[in-house]
N, C-alpha and C positions, 0 to 999 in steps of 0.2 A: 358523203363519204365516211368509208372507216380507217381504224388503225393498222387492216388486213393489208394496206400499200405496203408497210413496214418490214411485213415483215415476210411479203410474196415477191415482192420487189425483185425482175430478174436477176441483181448484182446477188442478190441475195439467196437463190432459192436452191443453195445446197445448205442451208442452215436451217432452211423449212420445215425438214428434213426428223431433226432435234424439239424439235419442239411435242409435246403431250398436246391432249383434249382441251385439260384446263390450261394452259398456254397459248391457246387459241382464244380460249376464253376469256381468259384476262384480256390480249391482247386487244381486242374485240370488244371487251369494258371501256380500254382505255380511249380507242378510239371515239366510241360516243361521249364517254365523258370528255374529253378535248374538243370534239365540234362542239357541242355543250357550252362550254366556257369557251369558244374563238366569239361565237356567237354573241355571249352574255359581252366578253370585252369586247367585239368592233363595236357594238350599241353604246352600253356604256365608257366607254375611251380609257378601259380598263389596261392593264398585262396579265399573262397569264404566264409558269412557265412551267417545265418539265426541265427534272431531273434525269439523269439515267446513269446505274450503274451496273457495275459492271464486274463481278471479285473473279481476282488473279489468284490459281491455286485452292480458292473457297469454292464452297458448292451451295448457289445460289438459294437454296430452304432458309439456310444459314441466316445468311446477312438478311433477308423476309424478317426472319421472325427476329429482327435484334433493331428491326425499324419502328417496332411502335412506338417504341422508349424514347426515341428519339426525331418522328419527325408530331409535324405537323398537327394538334385534330382533326384541322379545313383540309388538310393534307388526305389526298388516296394513292396507292403504292398498287401497283402490278407488276409482279413476273412471268419472265416467256423468257424462254433456254435458257441462256448465261447474263437475262437482264432483268433491271429491277429499275420502274421508271414510277417518277412521285409527281405528280401533279398537282400545280400549286399553283388556286388561286388566286387573283391578283399580290403577282410577286415579276419584279422588273427585276435586272441585271444585278442591281447591287447587293436582292435582296435573297438568289439563287446564289450567289458567292456567299454569301453568309451563307447560309444551308448547307453549303459541301463545302466549307471549312467545319459547319459541328458536324458531321456526316462523318470527315475524314477522322476529329479528335474520338469524339468519340467508338469508331469504326478500327481505329488505329489503337487505340487503349486497349479492344479488345483481341488482336491480332487480325484482325484481316488485311488482305493487301485490296484495295480499291479503289481501282481508277472513276473517272467522272467526268462527264460533259453534261453545257443543260443548253440550250435551246428558249426564246422569252417570244413574245406574239405582242408586238407586230413587228419586233426588229429582224425577226430569223428566219419570218415566213408569215402566210397570212391562210397558209392551207393547211390538216395536214400530211396534206404528202409534204409538203414545202419543210415546214417542221420537224418531220420525221427522218429527212433525209438529209438534211443540217446535223440532224441528231449523231447516225450513225457516222459520219461521216469523220464526225466533231470524236468519238468513242475509239472507231476503227480508223482514222486515216483515210484518207481518199483510195477512193477505190480506179477502178478504171474496166469499162462494160465492155466484155466480150461477147460480138457474136462470130 
């Protein structure tokens, strides 16, 4: 599995044109790391969470440049399109909400308006596809597929 399904899901196909090659690489890397974390979390009965950020009226690179100062050293961030994903191993719902509050305080103090969503394995899904679908629904709102 890879996170390409996050980008190329039929509902979101119009967004894929906005992604650069770098974005596709970051998306692929996120998928690889998340798949690894899911396997390890399943084996060792741990949690893993992904927090998704979306800047409102600000550029993603500006937000990305602010993150090294506020995310944990053990977390990894990936940017693609209008999104930044932060992969947090061994982090449950409570830890995700704590991190989001920290991100909000710091980014708001810098004048950024940011929307947040998160998912946690296993409660929100057991596969990369499940987690990515729920994550997109939470940040963008429910969508309906039209064929």
